[in-house]
N, C-alpha and C positions, 0 to 999 in steps of 0.2 A: 504494500500500500504506500510506503514512504517513498517509493520511486516516482510517484505521481508528481508532476510539476506544480507544487503548492502555490507558488507565486502567480502562475497563470490562471489557476482557478480563483485565486483571490481577486485578480484583475477582472475576471469575468463577472464575479459576484458584485463587485463595486460598480462596474459599468452598467450591468443589467438591473440592479436593484436599488441603487442609491441616487439621491439628488438632494438639493438643499432642504426640502421638506421631509425627506425620508432617509436620514443617516442611519448607519448601522454601528452598533457598539463593538468593541473588541470581543466581548463574550458572544454576541450574535454571530460575528464572523467565524469564530472558533467553532460554534455549534453547527453552522451551515457547512463548513468544510468537513466536519466529522460526520454529520448525519446524511448529507446528500452525496458526498464524494469520497467518504471513507478515508479522509486525510486528517491526521492528528496535528494539532498546532498549539502553541503556547502564546501567552500574551507578548513575550519578548520577540518570538519569531514573527508574529503578525506585525508588530511595530517595525521590525527591521525590513520585512517584505514591503510594507507600505512606503517606508523611506526609500527603498530601492525603486519602487514604481514612480514615486515623485521625482527622483533623480532621472529616471527614464524619460520623464516628460508629462506624466499624467497629472492633471490638475486635481489633486485630492486634497480636500480641506479637512483639517483635524479640529474637532471641537473638544477642547481640553476641559475635563471635569473629573470627578471621582471615577467616572466610567467614560473614557475617551470614545468619541464617535467620529465616523468618517463618511464623507460623501464625495462623489465626483462633481466638481463645480462647473466644468465646461466640457463640451463635446465637439465633435466635428461639425455638427449642426445644432444651432440653438433653436429653441421652440418657435420663434417667429419665422425662421427659415423653413422648418418642417411644415409649419402651417401653410406657407406659400407653396411648397411642393405638393401638399395634399390638394390645395385649391386648384393647382395646375392640372393635376391628374384627374380630379373630379370633373373639371370643365372641358377637358380635352375631347375633341370630336373624333379623334382617330384611334383612341384607346378604348377597347371594348369594356362593357360594364364589369365583366368577370375579371379582366386584367387590371382594371382600375382598383377593384377591391383587393386583389392580391398585392398590388404595388403599395397601397395604403397600409396594409398589414405589415409590410416590410419596413415602411417608413416609421411605423410605430416602434419597431425594434431599435431605432436609432436614439431612443431616449429611455428613461426608466419607466417602469410600470406606473409609478406614482404620478408621472407627468402625462401619461397617455390620455387621461381623461381631458386634459387641457387641449389636446389636439382635435377634439370633436369639433367639426366645422358645422356652421349653420347657414351654409350657402344654398341658394336656390338658383340654379342656372336655367335661364329662360330658354325654352325650346332646344335644349341640348339633346340631340339625337346621337346615340352611341352606335358605332358599327358592330357587326357581328362576326368579323373576320378575326378569329382567335390566333391566327398565325402572324399577326401584324408585327410582333417583335422580331421574329425570325426573317420576315420579309425585309424589314428595314435594315437589319444586321447584314443580310446577304448583299443588299444593294450597296451599303456602305463599304463592305469588304471589296466589292467589285470596283467601286470608284477608286479606292485606295490602291488597288492592284492594277488599275488601268485596263480592266477586262470587260468584255461585253456580257450581257445577260440575256436570258430568254425566259419567257413566262406566258401564262394564259391570263386572260382578263375577263372580269365579270361584266355583265350587262343586265338590263331588266326588260322583260316583255311588257306589253300593254296590260297584262293581267298581274303585273308586279311579281312575276316569277323570275328568280335569279337564274341566269343561264350564262354559259361561256360565250363571250362575244365572237361573232363571225364563225360560229360552229366549232369553237375550240381552237381557233388559229393560234399558232405559236408566234408571239411577238419577240423580235430581237431589237436590242437597244444598246447603244454606247452611252452608258450613264455618266452624266457630268456632275449633277448636284441633286441633293435632296432639298426640296423647297417647301417651306411651311407658309401657307397663304390661306386666309379665311378659315383658320382652325383645321385645315386639312393638310396632309402630307402629300407631296407630289414628287415623282422622280422625273428629272429633266434630262433629256439625252437626244442623241442623233439617231434617227431612223434611216437606215440605208434604203429601205423600201420606199419611203416617202421623200427621201433626199432632203430632209430638213430636220430641225430641232423640234421635238414634240414633248408632251408630258403625259404622265399617267397618274391617276389617284392611287396611292400606295395601298389603301385599304380595300381597293377593288382588284388588286392582283390576287389571283386565285390561290396561289401557294408560294412557298419559298422559291424565288427565282434560281435558275441554274446559272452558275458563273461559267462562262464559256472560255475555252483555251484560245481566245482570239482577242488581240489588242483592240482597244476602242478606236473608232474613227476620231481623229483630233477635232476639237471644237472649232467650228468655222471662225476664221480670224476676225470677221466683222460681227460676230455674235455679241450682243449686249444683253446680259441677263436682266438688268433693270428695265430696259425698254420692252423686252420679251414679257416680263411680268405684267407691265402696264397693259400691253396689247392683248394678252391672253386672259388674264384674270380680272381685269377691270373692263373699261368700255372704250378702249383706245385701239381696238383691232381694225385694221384696214387703212385706207388713205386718210391721213390726218388733215384737219381743217381748223383754223383758228376761229373760235366762236366767242361772241360777246353775250354774256348772260346778265339779266337783271335778277337779283336775288333779294328776298326779304331779309331785313337786318337780323332776324332770329336765326338765319342759316349760315352765319359767318363760320361758326365752329364746324358745321357740316362740310362746308367748302374747303376749309383748311384740312380736315380729316381726309377728304377725298383727293384733293389736288396737291397738298403739301403747303408748308409754311411760306414758300417762295412764290406761290401763285399770285398773279397780278390782280389786285383789287382796286377799284376806283369808286369814289362817291357818286351816287346817282341822284337821290333826293333824301328827304328826312327819314324815310321809312325803308329805304333799300340801297343796295350797292351793286356795282358791276364786277363781274369776273371775266377775265380774258384768259383763255387757255386753249390748248390744242386737244381735240378729241377726234374720234371717228364718228361721222354722221351715220350711225348705225341704229337699228331698232333698239339695241341695248341702251344707247345714249338717250334716244327719244323716250323710251319707257322710264328711264331714270328721271328725266325732266317732268314727265307726266305725273309721276308719283308724288310730286310736291304740291299737287292740287292748286296750281296757279302761282305759287310762291317763287317759282323760277320761270322766267320767260326768255325766249331766244330773241335777242335784239339784232344779231347779225351773224353770218352773212345772209342775204335774202334767200339764197339757194337752200340753205339749211332750214330756214323758217318754212319755206315752201314744202320741203320733204316732210317736215313735222305735220303741217296742215294736211297733206295727202295721207299720211299714216293714220291720223285721227279720223279723217273722212272715210277712209277704207274700213277702219274698225267699226265705225257707226253704220256703214252700209252693210257690213257682214252681219251685224246684230239685227238690223231690220229684215234682212233676207231670212235669217233663222227664225225670227218671230213670225214672219209671213208664212213660212212653211209649217210651223207648229199650228197656226190658226187654220190652215187648210186641212190638216189632219184632224 
């Protein structure tokens, strides 16, 4: 029994069971060592072991009294940091519910049992939809390994039918990609890379990759010299895809924060009148952009150019015409 590394078990007990509110006395430490690990110890050996651990770098505080008590005062992660980690895990859209629960349980082990109750979060994340792809960790890990090794990957990709049935896209087609980056945008993880088949940089939602990608024994196709990841992100994930045009928008004063969030701190803004301001920025005159403008219910108006204003009018007119046609057909039935 005495061959057991007493000092390591003592370290384990102190790390797992003590904190400022829950110190352990010398007698308690001796009893735990003996009862749970079959290790005999004396007051002097415990004192010497703790001194050695303190010299090693552990922040162990000694409460001097008739019965000395000890606790670990600081850890790799403080409580506020653990709370932030738990918040991030709970709110993540790419980590499944089951994986979230497992991760949070592991985060709990980074502090003492007496502090775990303080890690209980009271967050309500609005419309947080969790994916059901339990292989997400292994998928991300494989992609990251491939990027670091400069190798191509192959995988199958999920899609949904009109009946919300999950199926492999394009009848189980094997996609091949030269992965460049893992991109987190809008709470989703994407892998960004070059598709030789499409002869361009494309992206895939990581949580919709069917299973762990195969890392191929084939070097990646180098990133195109003129590829700009920032511009790509704006074009693909926001509303800037296609031919760009400079637009002049009139916005209600209440929307300044919204415009800064959307276009950045350096977006050009000008005074318009007492209740509104102007925004001048480049966008794509696409349905996505027009839908975005429409969603403000009149608080955003397109001032220029006239061609974009006309496209917006035509889109609204077409939508109204489609609704009238549908209502007419329903009345006939």
